[in-house]
C-alpha positions in Angstrom: 22.8 -3.5 8.5 21.8 -6.0 11.2 18.2 -7.1 12.0 15.4 -8.9 9.8 15.6 -6.3 7.1 19.3 -7.2 6.2 19.1 -10.4 6.9 21.3 -12.7 4.4 18.6 -14.7 1.6 18.4 -18.6 2.4 20.0 -20.5 -0.7 18.0 -21.5 -3.4 18.0 -25.3 -2.2 17.0 -24.4 1.4 14.2 -22.3 0.1 12.6 -25.9 -0.6 12.9 -27.5 2.9 10.6 -26.4 5.3 11.6 -24.4 8.2 8.8 -24.3 10.5 9.9 -27.2 13.6 6.5 -28.6 13.0 7.2 -28.9 9.1 10.6 -30.6 9.3 9.3 -33.0 12.1 6.5 -34.1 9.9 9.1 -34.3 6.6 11.1 -36.0 8.8 8.4 -39.0 9.8 7.2 -39.2 6.4 10.6 -39.8 5.0 11.5 -42.0 7.3 8.0 -43.9 7.0 8.4 -44.2 2.5 12.2 -45.3 3.2 10.4 -47.9 6.0 8.2 -49.1 3.7 10.6 -49.2 0.8 13.2 -51.9 3.1 10.2 -53.7 4.1 9.0 -54.3 0.3 12.1 -54.9 -0.9 12.9 -57.8 2.3 9.3 -59.5 1.4 10.2 -59.2 -2.4 13.8 -60.9 -1.9 12.9 -63.2 1.1 9.7 -64.3 0.4 9.2 -64.7 -3.7 11.7 -67.6 -3.3 9.9 -70.0 -0.9 6.4 -68.7 -2.7 7.6 -70.0 -5.8 8.5 -73.4 -4.4 5.6 -73.3 -2.4 3.2 -72.9 -5.7 5.0 -74.8 -8.1 4.2 -77.8 -6.2 1.1 -77.2 -6.3 0.8 -76.4 -10.0 2.8 -79.3 -10.7 0.2 -81.5 -8.4 -2.7 -80.4 -9.9 -0.8 -81.3 -13.8 0.3 -85.0 -12.2 -3.4 -85.5 -11.3 -5.1 -84.0 -14.0 -3.1 -86.4 -16.1 -3.4 -89.4 -14.1 -7.4 -88.8 -14.3 -7.7 -88.9 -18.2 -4.8 -91.9 -18.0 -7.3 -93.7 -15.9 -10.6 -92.4 -16.9 -12.6 -94.7 -19.5 -12.3 -92.6 -22.8 -16.1 -92.5 -23.5 -16.0 -90.6 -20.2 -13.3 -88.5 -20.6 -15.0 -85.6 -22.0 -17.6 -85.8 -19.0 -14.3 -85.5 -16.9 -12.9 -82.3 -18.4 -16.6 -80.4 -18.0 -16.4 -81.6 -14.1 -13.0 -79.9 -13.8 -13.7 -76.7 -15.6 -17.1 -76.7 -13.7 -15.4 -77.7 -10.4 -11.9 -76.1 -10.4 -11.7 -73.9 -12.8 -9.4 -75.9 -14.4 -9.5 -76.2 -18.5 -7.7 -79.0 -20.7 -7.1 -78.9 -24.2 -5.2 -80.6 -26.9 -1.8 -78.6 -28.1 -1.6 -77.8 -31.8 0.9 -76.2 -33.8 -1.3 -73.4 -34.9 -2.1 -71.9 -31.4 -2.3 -68.6 -30.5 -0.1 -67.8 -27.5 1.1 -64.7 -25.5 4.1 -65.2 -23.2 3.7 -64.7 -19.3 5.0 -61.6 -17.8 8.3 -61.3 -17.9 9.3 -61.0 -13.9 11.5 -61.9 -11.1 8.4 -63.7 -9.6 7.8 -66.2 -13.0 10.9 -66.7 -13.3 11.1 -68.4 -9.8 7.9 -70.1 -10.3 8.4 -71.5 -14.2 12.0 -73.0 -12.8 10.8 -74.8 -10.2 7.9 -76.1 -12.2 9.9 -77.5 -15.0 12.1 -79.0 -11.9 9.3 -80.9 -11.1 7.4 -81.8 -14.8 10.7 -81.9 -16.9 11.9 -79.7 -19.6 10.0 -80.0 -22.0 7.4 -78.1 -20.1 6.1 -74.8 -21.9 4.2 -71.9 -20.7 1.5 -69.6 -21.6 -0.1 -66.2 -20.3 -3.0 -66.7 -22.9 -4.5 -69.5 -25.1 -6.4 -68.8 -28.2 -7.1 -65.6 -26.2 -8.4 -67.6 -22.8 -6.6 -65.6 -20.4 -4.9 -67.8 -17.9 -2.0 -69.4 -16.4 -1.2 -72.5 -19.5 1.1 -75.4 -18.7 1.5 -78.0 -21.3 1.8 -82.0 -20.8 2.1 -85.4 -22.1 -0.2 -88.2 -20.7 3.4 -90.0 -21.4 6.8 -88.5 -21.9 7.4 -91.2 -24.9 4.1 -89.6 -26.8 4.4 -86.8 -29.5 0.7 -85.6 -28.5 0.4 -82.7 -26.2 -2.0 -80.8 -24.0 -2.7 -78.1 -22.5 -4.0 -77.2 -18.7 -5.6 -73.7 -18.0 -5.5 -72.6 -14.0 -7.1 -69.5 -13.2 -4.4 -66.8 -12.7 -4.9 -65.2 -9.3 -4.1 -69.1 -8.3 -0.5 -68.2 -9.3 0.1 -64.6 -9.4 0.0 -62.1 -6.7 -2.9 -59.3 -6.3 -1.9 -56.3 -8.9 0.6 -53.9 -8.4 -2.3 -51.3 -8.5 -3.8 -52.9 -5.8 -0.8 -53.2 -3.5 0.0 -49.7 -4.2 -3.3 -48.8 -3.0 -3.4 -50.6 0.1 0.3 -49.1 0.8 -1.1 -45.4 -0.3 -3.9 -46.1 2.6 -1.4 -47.3 5.2 1.2 -44.0 4.5 -2.1 -41.9 4.9 -3.0 -42.8 8.1 0.4 -43.0 9.5 1.0 -39.3 8.2 -1.9 -38.1 9.6 -1.0 -39.9 12.9 2.5 -37.7 12.5 0.8 -34.7 12.1 -1.6 -34.9 14.7 1.7 -35.8 17.0 3.7 -33.0 15.7 0.6 -30.4 15.2 0.7 -31.3 19.7 4.2 -30.1 19.9 4.3 -27.2 17.5 1.0 -25.6 18.5 2.3 -24.8 22.1 5.6 -23.5 20.6 3.9 -20.9 18.4 2.1 -19.8 21.4 5.5 -19.1 23.1 7.1 -17.7 19.9 4.4 -15.0 19.9 4.7 -14.1 23.0 8.0 -13.7 23.2 7.4 -11.5 20.0 5.1 -9.9 22.3 7.8 -8.9 24.9 10.7 -8.1 22.4 8.3 -5.1 21.7 7.8 -3.9 25.1 4.6 -5.1 25.8 3.3 -7.9 28.5 1.5 -10.9 26.8 -1.6 -13.1 28.2 -0.8 -15.4 30.1 0.5 -19.1 28.3 -1.9 -21.9 29.2 0.3 -24.5 31.2 -1.0 -27.3 30.0 -0.2 -30.1 27.3 3.2 -32.5 27.6 5.5 -32.3 30.4 8.1 -30.4 29.3 6.0 -28.3 27.4 3.9 -27.5 30.4 7.4 -26.4 32.0 8.5 -24.2 28.9 5.1 -22.4 29.3 5.6 -21.9 33.4 8.7 -20.7 32.5 7.9 -18.1 30.5 5.0 -16.6 32.0 7.3 -16.4 35.0 9.7 -14.7 33.1 7.4 -12.1 31.3 5.9 -11.4 35.1 9.1 -10.7 36.4 9.7 -8.7 33.0 6.2 -6.7 33.6 8.0 -5.9 37.4 11.1 -4.9 35.9 9.4 -2.2 33.7 7.0 -1.1 36.6 9.9 -0.1 38.6 11.8 0.8 36.0 9.0 3.5 35.0 8.2 4.6 38.6 12.6 5.2 38.9 12.4 7.1 35.9 9.7 9.1 36.7 11.5 10.0 39.9 15.2 10.7 38.2 13.5 13.0 36.2 11.6 15.3 38.8 14.2 14.9 41.0 16.7 16.2 38.7 14.5 18.4 36.5 13.0 20.4 39.6 16.7 21.4 40.7 18.0 22.3 37.5 15.1 24.8 37.0 16.0 26.1 40.1 19.4 26.5 38.9 18.3 28.3 35.9 16.4 30.6 37.8 18.7 31.4 40.2 21.7 32.2 37.4 19.0 34.6 35.0 18.4 36.8 38.2 22.3 36.2 39.5 23.0 40.0 37.8 26.3 38.3 36.3 27.2 39.7 32.8 25.3 38.5 29.8 28.2 36.1 28.6 28.2 33.8 31.7 25.1 33.8 31.7 24.1 32.6 28.5 27.1 30.1 29.4 25.5 28.8 32.2 22.0 28.5 30.8 23.5 26.6 28.1 25.3 24.2 29.8 21.6 23.3 32.1 20.0 23.1 28.7 22.2 20.8 28.1 21.8 18.7 31.1 18.1 18.7 30.8 18.4 17.6 27.3 20.9 14.6 28.4 18.2 13.7 31.2 15.3 13.9 28.9 17.6 11.4 26.8 17.8 9.1 29.2 14.5 9.3 30.2 13.0 8.4 26.8 15.8 6.0 26.0 14.6 4.1 29.3 10.6 4.8 28.5 8.5 2.1 26.7 5.4 3.5 25.2 2.8 1.0 25.5 -0.3 2.7 23.4 -1.7 1.0 20.6 0.1 1.6 17.1 -2.6 3.6 14.7 -3.1 5.3 11.5 -0.9 7.8 11.6 -0.8 10.4 8.5 2.6 11.1 7.8 2.0 14.5 6.2 0.7 16.4 9.0 2.9 14.7 11.6 5.8 15.7 9.8 4.7 19.1 8.8 3.9 19.3 12.5 7.0 18.4 13.8 9.0 20.4 11.2 7.3 24.0 11.9 8.9 23.5 16.1 12.0 24.0 14.3 11.4 26.7 12.1 10.1 28.8 14.4 13.8 28.6 16.1 15.6 29.0 12.8 16.1 25.4 11.5 15.7 25.9 7.8 13.8 21.9 6.6 12.5 21.3 3.3 9.9 18.4 3.8 8.8 16.1 0.7 6.2 14.0 1.8 3.4 12.4 -0.5 -0.6 13.4 0.4 -1.7 9.5 0.5 1.8 8.5 3.2 0.5 6.7 6.1 2.2 4.4 9.0 0.7 2.3 11.5 3.2 3.6 14.5 2.8 5.2 18.2 2.9 8.6 17.2 4.3 9.6 20.2 7.2 7.8 19.7 7.7 8.5 16.1 7.7 12.3 16.9 10.6 11.2 19.6 12.6 9.8 17.0 12.3 12.8 14.3 13.2 15.1 16.9 16.1 13.3 18.0 16.8 12.8 13.7 16.6 16.6 13.6 18.4 17.4 16.7 21.5 15.3 15.6 21.6 17.0 11.9 21.2 20.4 14.0 24.0 19.5 16.0 26.2 18.2 13.7 25.9 20.2 10.9 27.0 23.9 9.7 24.3 26.7 10.9 23.5 27.2 7.3 22.3 24.2 6.2 19.3 23.3 4.8 17.9 19.6 6.1 16.2 17.7 3.2 13.1 15.6 4.8 11.4 13.2 2.5 8.9 10.6 2.1 9.1 7.6 -0.3 7.4 4.2 -0.6 9.6 0.9 -0.6 7.8 -1.9 -0.7 5.2 -2.1 1.5 6.3 0.5 4.0 7.4 3.8 4.1 11.1 5.3 4.3 11.4 8.8 6.0 14.6 9.9 5.2 16.9 13.2 7.1 19.6 14.1 5.0 21.9 17.0 6.7 25.3 18.6 5.7 27.5 17.6 8.1 30.6 15.7 7.6 29.2 12.2 7.3 30.4 8.7 9.2 32.7 6.6 7.8 31.2 3.3 6.7 32.8 1.2 9.5 31.1 3.1 11.9 27.6 2.9 10.6 26.5 0.1 13.2 28.4 1.6 15.9 26.4 4.6 16.3 23.1 3.3 16.8 24.4 1.9 20.1 23.5 3.8 23.2 26.4 6.1 24.5 28.3 5.9 20.8 30.0 9.5 19.9 32.2 9.6 17.1 33.9 13.0 18.2 36.4 12.4 15.3 34.2 12.9 12.6 31.3 15.0 14.2 33.4 17.3 15.5 30.6 17.6 19.1 31.1 16.3 22.6 27.8 17.3 23.4 24.7 14.9 24.0 24.8 11.6 26.1 24.7 9.6 23.0 21.5 8.0 23.3 19.3 9.7 20.5 20.1 7.4 17.3 19.7 4.7 19.7 16.2 5.7 20.8 15.6 6.0 17.0 16.9 2.6 16.2 14.6 1.2 19.0 11.5 2.7 18.0 11.8 1.6 14.5 12.1 -1.9 16.0 9.5 -1.7 18.4 7.2 -0.6 15.1 9.0 -3.6 12.6 10.9 -1.3 11.4 13.5 -0.6 10.7 16.7 2.4 11.0 19.8 3.2 8.7 22.3 5.2 8.5 24.4 6.1 4.6 26.2 8.8 3.4 25.1 10.7 0.7 27.0 11.0 -2.5 26.8 14.5 -2.7 28.2 15.4 1.1 26.6 14.7 4.5 24.5 12.1 6.5 21.2 10.3 5.1 19.5 8.7 8.3 16.5 6.8 7.3 13.3 4.9 9.4 11.3 2.9 7.2 8.1 2.1 8.5 5.1 -0.5 7.6 2.3 1.0 5.8 -1.3 1.6 7.5 -2.8 0.2 4.2 -3.3 -3.5 3.1 -2.6 -2.6 -0.5 0.8 -2.6 -1.9 2.1 0.9 -2.7 2.8 2.2 -5.6 6.4 4.1 -6.3 6.4 7.2 -8.4 
C-alpha cells in the first residue's frame, strides 16, 4: 500500500537523528561549534605551550638566581630577616634540603615537562622539582649557593604563578561560551523553522481540501517570498474549487433533468416491458455514472465531527436490505470516529455498490468494525472473484476497472477512487485484500473520535 500508513519504517540508526529542518540545522551548528572548539584548544595546546614554557622557565630561573645571589651577598646575621621578607612580600619560601624530606612529584603533563626541561637548561641538570615539600603545596625548585657546594636548598613559588588555570575552570568557561553560541544558533534556526512549519501546516490543510488562513508575508526575504507565493497558490486553488463546484452543479442539473424526462418518456411509450426495463436500466446506469463524477469532484468542506458507527452503518445497510441485498453487520457499540458524515456515507455506499455489482446475487455481505491501534477499521467482505494482488493499487485510481477479474463493465470506475479520497481526507487509509476463503475485503481505517487508546477484544 502507498501513503503514510504503509511507509517504510526508518532504519534504527536514522531514528537517533533529528528529522525536522529546525533540529537538523541546530545539530549541525552545534557539531560545528564543538569541532571548532576542539580544534582551537588543540592548536592552542600545540603552539602556545612551548613559548609559554620558555617564558616561565626564564622567569623562574631569574627568581632562583636572584634568590641565590641575595642569600650569598646578604650578611649572615640578616639572612633570616631576608627570608621572612621574601616570604611576606613575594610569596617565595626558601628551606634547606634534607634527605628525609617528604616530597610529592609535579603533575605529569606535557606542559610541566616542557617547563622543567627549560628550567634545567638554565639552572643545570642537577635541578630537582617537587609539587609538595613537607605537605606544603607549591612549585618547588632545588638550588645550590655554589655549584661545588654539597648543601642544597629548596625555593618555593606559588603554584598559580607557573601553572595554568584548572581544567575545570577552562571547561566551565568553554561550556558557558558554547551555551551562548547554541542559544544564538537556536534563535537563528527557530526564526527560519517557524514560518516553514506554518507553510507545512497550511499545505496539509490544502491537501485535505480546505482553505487555510493567509500566511504572514514577513520575516527573511526568502521566507516572505515563499509565503507570498503560497498565499497566491492557495487563492488560485480556492477560485478553481469554487468554479469546479459551479460546473459540477450545472452538469448534474443539465444532464439529469433530460435523463428524468427520457425515463418518463420511455415508461409511457407503450413499448414491450422487456425493452422498457432495459432502457430504464441504461438510464439509471447513466444517472449513476453522473453521480459518481459529481461525487468524485465534490469536496465536503464541513468540519469533521464525532460519529457513532453503529447507527450510521445500520442506517446505510437498512436501505440496501429493502432492495433485497443481504448484509450482516458486526459493530461494537463504542465504535466512534471523527469524520464528515455525508462523506463516510458516500464511501460506504460506493463499497456496497461495488460489492453488489461484482458479487453473486445470492451473496451475503459481511460488514464489520474492529479496533486497530488508535483507529477503527470498517471492513466489507463480498463473495465475488476477488482481485489479483498486482492490481490492488491500480483499482484505487480513477476510471480503473478490472473487467477480466470482475466480469462487469458497468460504472465509470470512480467508486473505489472516491472511497480512497474520502479515507485520505480524514487522515485514514483505504485498503483492498483478498480473503483466504474467497471474496474481496475492502476496508476503511479512520481515526477514533476519543483520545483514549482503543482496547481490542
